[in-house]
C-alpha positions in Angstrom: 167.7 102.7 123.5 165.9 101.8 126.7 162.9 103.8 125.4 162.9 101.8 122.1 163.0 98.5 123.9 160.1 99.5 126.2 158.1 100.8 123.2 158.7 97.5 121.3 157.6 95.5 124.3 154.5 97.7 124.6 153.6 97.1 121.0 154.0 93.4 121.3 151.8 93.3 124.4 149.2 95.5 122.7 149.2 93.2 119.6 148.8 90.1 121.7 145.9 91.5 123.6 144.3 92.7 120.4 144.7 89.2 118.8 143.2 87.6 121.9 140.3 90.0 121.9 139.7 89.3 118.1 139.8 85.6 118.8 137.2 86.0 121.5 134.9 88.0 119.3 135.3 85.8 116.2 131.9 84.1 116.6 130.2 87.5 116.8 131.9 89.3 113.9 130.2 89.5 110.6 131.6 87.0 108.1 133.2 88.4 105.0 131.2 88.2 101.8 132.3 86.6 98.5 131.9 89.0 95.6 132.3 89.1 91.8 132.6 92.1 89.6 132.3 92.5 85.8 132.7 96.3 85.5 134.8 98.4 85.2 137.0 95.3 85.1 136.4 91.6 85.9 137.7 90.6 89.3 136.9 88.4 92.3 137.1 89.2 96.0 139.5 87.2 98.3 137.9 83.9 99.1 136.5 83.9 102.7 137.1 81.0 105.0 133.5 79.8 104.9 133.3 79.5 101.1 134.0 76.0 99.7 135.6 77.2 96.5 136.2 80.1 94.1 133.4 81.8 92.1 133.1 80.7 88.5 133.1 84.1 86.8 132.3 84.3 83.2 131.0 86.9 80.8 127.3 87.4 81.7 127.3 84.7 84.4 128.7 83.9 87.9 128.4 80.7 89.9 128.8 81.0 93.7 129.4 77.6 95.4 127.9 77.6 98.9 128.6 75.1 101.7 125.9 73.1 103.5 124.7 75.2 106.4 125.1 72.3 108.9 128.9 72.6 108.2 128.8 76.3 109.1 127.0 76.8 112.4 127.6 80.6 112.3 125.5 80.9 109.1 121.7 80.7 109.0 121.0 82.4 105.7 122.7 83.5 102.5 121.9 86.9 101.0 122.5 87.7 97.4 122.9 91.2 96.1 123.1 91.9 92.3 124.0 95.3 90.7 123.1 95.7 87.1 122.2 98.2 84.4 118.5 98.0 83.7 117.3 98.7 80.2 113.7 97.3 80.4 114.9 93.8 79.5 113.8 92.1 82.8 117.2 92.1 84.4 119.3 89.2 85.6 117.9 85.8 86.5 118.8 83.9 89.7 118.9 80.1 89.9 119.8 77.6 92.6 121.7 74.4 91.8 121.4 71.8 94.6 124.1 69.4 95.5 122.1 66.7 93.8 121.8 68.5 90.5 118.3 70.0 90.7 118.1 73.5 89.2 115.4 75.8 90.5 114.6 79.3 89.1 114.4 81.8 92.0 113.8 84.9 89.8 112.9 85.2 86.2 114.3 88.7 86.2 115.4 91.2 88.8 114.6 94.2 86.6 111.8 96.7 87.2 109.1 98.0 84.9 107.9 101.5 84.7 110.7 103.3 82.9 113.2 103.5 85.7 116.4 103.0 83.7 119.8 103.2 85.4 122.1 101.3 87.9 119.8 99.0 89.9 120.5 96.8 92.9 118.3 94.0 94.0 118.8 91.8 97.1 117.4 88.2 97.4 117.4 86.1 100.6 118.0 82.5 99.4 115.3 80.1 100.7 116.3 78.4 103.9 115.2 74.9 102.9 117.2 75.0 99.6 120.5 76.0 101.1 120.5 73.6 104.0 122.5 70.9 102.1 124.6 73.3 100.1 124.8 73.9 96.3 125.4 76.9 94.2 123.6 80.1 93.3 123.8 81.2 89.7 123.4 84.8 88.4 123.2 85.3 84.7 122.1 87.8 82.0 123.0 86.1 78.7 120.7 88.4 76.6 122.7 91.5 77.6 125.9 90.4 79.2 127.4 93.9 79.4 124.5 94.9 81.8 125.9 93.0 84.8 128.1 95.0 87.2 128.6 93.0 90.3 127.2 90.2 92.6 127.8 89.4 96.2 126.8 86.7 98.6 126.8 87.6 102.3 126.3 85.1 105.2 123.6 86.2 107.8 122.2 85.1 111.1 118.5 84.7 112.0 117.2 86.9 114.9 113.9 87.6 116.5 112.7 91.2 116.1 109.7 92.9 117.7 108.0 95.3 115.3 105.3 97.7 116.6 102.2 97.7 114.4 101.3 95.2 111.7 102.2 97.1 108.5 105.9 96.2 108.2 107.4 92.7 108.1 111.2 93.0 108.2 113.1 90.4 106.3 116.7 91.7 106.7 118.6 94.3 108.7 121.5 95.8 106.7 124.9 96.4 108.4 124.0 100.1 108.3 121.0 99.3 110.6 118.4 99.8 107.9 115.5 97.3 108.0 114.3 95.9 104.7 110.8 94.5 104.2 110.5 90.8 103.5 108.6 91.4 100.2 111.6 93.2 98.8 113.8 90.1 99.2 111.8 87.5 97.3 113.3 88.2 93.8 110.0 89.6 92.5 109.1 93.1 91.5 107.8 95.0 94.5 104.4 96.7 94.0 104.3 100.5 94.6 103.2 101.9 98.0 99.9 103.3 96.7 97.0 104.6 98.8 96.6 106.5 102.0 96.3 105.3 105.6 95.1 107.0 108.8 96.0 106.1 112.3 94.4 108.6 114.7 95.7 112.1 114.0 98.5 110.7 111.7 97.9 110.4 108.0 100.2 108.6 105.5 99.2 110.4 102.2 100.4 109.2 98.8 101.8 112.0 96.6 102.9 109.7 93.8 103.7 106.0 94.2 104.6 105.6 90.5 108.1 106.2 89.0 108.6 109.8 88.0 111.6 111.4 86.3 113.3 114.2 88.3 115.0 116.0 85.5 114.9 119.4 87.1 111.9 119.8 89.5 108.6 118.2 90.4 105.7 119.9 92.1 102.9 118.4 94.2 99.8 120.4 95.1 98.5 119.3 98.5 95.2 120.7 99.9 95.3 120.6 103.7 92.0 120.7 105.6 93.1 121.0 109.2 95.9 122.3 111.4 99.2 120.6 110.6 101.5 120.1 113.6 104.3 118.7 111.4 105.0 116.4 108.5 107.8 114.2 107.1 108.3 113.9 103.3 109.4 110.5 102.2 110.6 109.4 98.7 112.9 106.8 97.1 115.5 108.0 94.5 117.4 106.1 91.8 120.4 107.4 89.9 121.3 110.1 92.4 125.0 110.8 92.6 126.3 110.7 96.2 127.2 114.4 95.9 123.9 115.5 94.3 121.0 116.8 96.3 117.3 117.2 96.2 116.1 120.5 97.6 112.5 120.9 98.9 110.4 124.1 98.9 107.0 124.4 100.7 104.9 127.3 99.4 107.9 129.0 98.0 110.0 128.7 101.2 113.1 126.6 101.4 112.5 123.7 103.7 115.9 122.0 103.3 117.3 119.0 101.4 116.3 115.4 101.5 118.4 113.2 103.7 119.6 109.9 102.4 119.2 106.7 104.5 122.4 105.5 106.1 124.6 103.2 104.0 128.1 101.8 104.3 130.9 102.3 101.8 131.6 98.5 101.8 128.0 97.8 101.0 127.5 95.5 97.9 125.6 98.3 96.2 128.5 100.8 96.5 131.2 100.8 93.8 133.6 102.9 91.8 133.0 103.7 88.1 135.5 103.9 85.3 136.1 107.6 86.2 137.0 106.8 89.8 133.9 108.2 91.4 131.8 106.4 94.0 128.4 105.2 92.8 125.5 103.9 94.9 123.2 101.5 92.9 119.5 100.9 93.5 116.7 102.8 95.1 117.7 104.8 98.2 115.2 106.1 100.8 115.2 109.8 101.5 113.3 111.9 104.0 112.9 115.4 105.3 111.0 116.9 108.3 108.7 119.8 107.4 107.7 121.9 110.5 104.2 123.3 111.1 105.2 126.9 110.2 105.6 125.9 106.5 102.0 124.8 106.0 98.8 126.7 105.4 95.1 125.7 105.4 94.0 125.1 101.9 96.4 124.3 98.9 100.1 123.8 99.6 102.8 123.6 97.0 105.6 121.0 97.5 108.5 121.4 95.0 111.3 118.8 94.7 114.3 120.4 92.9 117.3 118.4 91.7 120.7 120.0 92.4 123.5 118.3 90.4 126.8 117.4 92.0 129.5 120.0 92.4 132.1 118.1 90.4 130.2 119.1 87.3 130.2 115.7 85.6 126.8 114.8 84.3 125.3 111.6 85.6 125.2 108.8 83.0 121.8 107.7 84.4 118.6 109.7 84.8 117.3 110.5 88.3 114.0 109.0 89.2 111.8 109.0 92.3 109.0 106.7 93.4 106.9 106.0 96.5 106.7 109.7 97.4 104.3 110.3 100.3 103.7 112.6 103.3 103.6 111.5 107.0 101.3 114.2 108.5 100.4 114.9 112.1 97.1 116.9 112.4 96.3 118.9 115.4 92.5 118.7 115.1 91.0 116.1 112.8 91.9 117.4 109.4 92.2 115.7 106.0 94.6 115.8 103.1 94.3 115.2 99.4 97.2 115.3 97.0 97.6 115.9 93.3 101.1 116.2 91.8 101.7 118.6 89.0 104.5 119.9 86.9 105.9 116.6 85.8 105.2 117.2 82.2 103.3 113.9 81.9 100.0 114.9 83.5 100.2 112.6 86.5 97.4 112.9 88.9 96.6 110.7 91.9 93.6 111.7 93.9 93.7 110.6 97.6 90.5 109.9 99.3 89.7 111.9 102.4 90.6 109.9 105.5 87.7 108.9 107.7 87.0 111.4 110.6 88.2 110.8 114.1 86.9 112.3 117.3 90.0 113.1 119.4 87.8 114.0 122.3 86.7 110.4 122.9 89.0 108.5 125.3 91.1 105.9 123.7 92.2 104.1 126.9 90.3 102.6 129.7 89.5 104.6 132.8 91.5 102.8 135.5 89.9 104.9 138.3 86.4 103.4 137.5 85.6 100.0 139.1 83.7 99.0 136.0 86.6 99.4 133.6 88.3 96.1 134.4 91.2 95.1 132.2 91.6 91.3 131.7 94.8 89.9 133.1 97.3 88.8 130.4 98.0 85.1 130.1 100.9 83.8 132.2 104.2 83.9 130.2 106.4 80.8 130.2 109.4 80.9 132.5 111.9 80.6 129.6 111.2 82.5 126.3 113.4 81.5 123.4 113.3 82.5 119.7 110.6 80.6 117.9 111.7 78.2 115.1 111.7 79.7 111.6 108.5 79.2 109.6 108.7 76.4 107.0 109.2 78.0 103.6 107.5 76.8 100.5 109.9 76.0 97.7 109.5 77.6 94.3 107.4 75.5 91.9 109.5 76.2 88.8 112.0 73.4 88.2 114.3 74.0 85.2 116.1 70.7 85.2 114.7 67.8 87.3 117.0 65.5 89.2 118.1 62.5 87.2 116.6 59.2 88.3 
């Protein structure tokens, strides 16, 4: 009995300390999203404390009321994620209804051209200037109501991020730690990552930026003119079951399987279908390191081979890939050109030879020479704070103007 009393007191003490710790971390915890689901059955998530009212969920439409951000100091942005079945009919539209009654079209359609049918997911960051005074975001797909699967609104905070280089402009960092480019969050179709870029001994070489079906396997023939120290194969896949795999062969030798980018099981793009299996919607980034021993001078064969899931159930959606490219490190100059083959559709993308580089020339100043003087940097301010966010331009499309 004495042991039971002591144990009870210990549990009470632990619970009290945990509650105190939770209260102290409340401002830094992620706020719960508000979600609506149409399939496999219509349902709403519990209403979080920041939401002003329930979601108006109808067939083919959902209206999410959002509070004025000045009433919620912990919220700087609202992020909308929509999961839908794309059938080349432009996808769902997104509108913003201001508190004063103005309706502004944010996206005419979140769908994607190019033949990538399946379970898509698109994320849109709602414009800062629009949401300042509150209103509602509306997701609708009246021309094919059965295509909507789910929609979710997540609160977010603005932060300042330093990004090396100038080629990537982050617009959002997912809870899994994956950075998303700002151009992917504007509600418009993202152009493919075509072309090749060289930075010193590193070459980003396009294999195929276009959408390609991965029914069984896909081969790329890549001539290498130089010594390869290593490479990384990148691609984005759609319709890939979480248990399915994409195996890679280089010149007939097994190189491994593509690794999926990290994701969370409570992500808005994750769901459970009518059969009870987990599904991941939208394009997912994949990669695989390819060591130097796999490459030869001259023509190299890269084969991507689809391996279906072990549960045996055939996927409802076809598997597609896009933005497939190589990140190659050359040991001595070198060049790469790529032409994919074996897709059955005769795709061919010739990559221009990167400009030559002389690795023997010094790329940094000689600090031992009195002539090589480096200018002193400007004096930094004593207090450095996050700069104010840039003023955003509101969309020009107004569906229903405000009544006089």
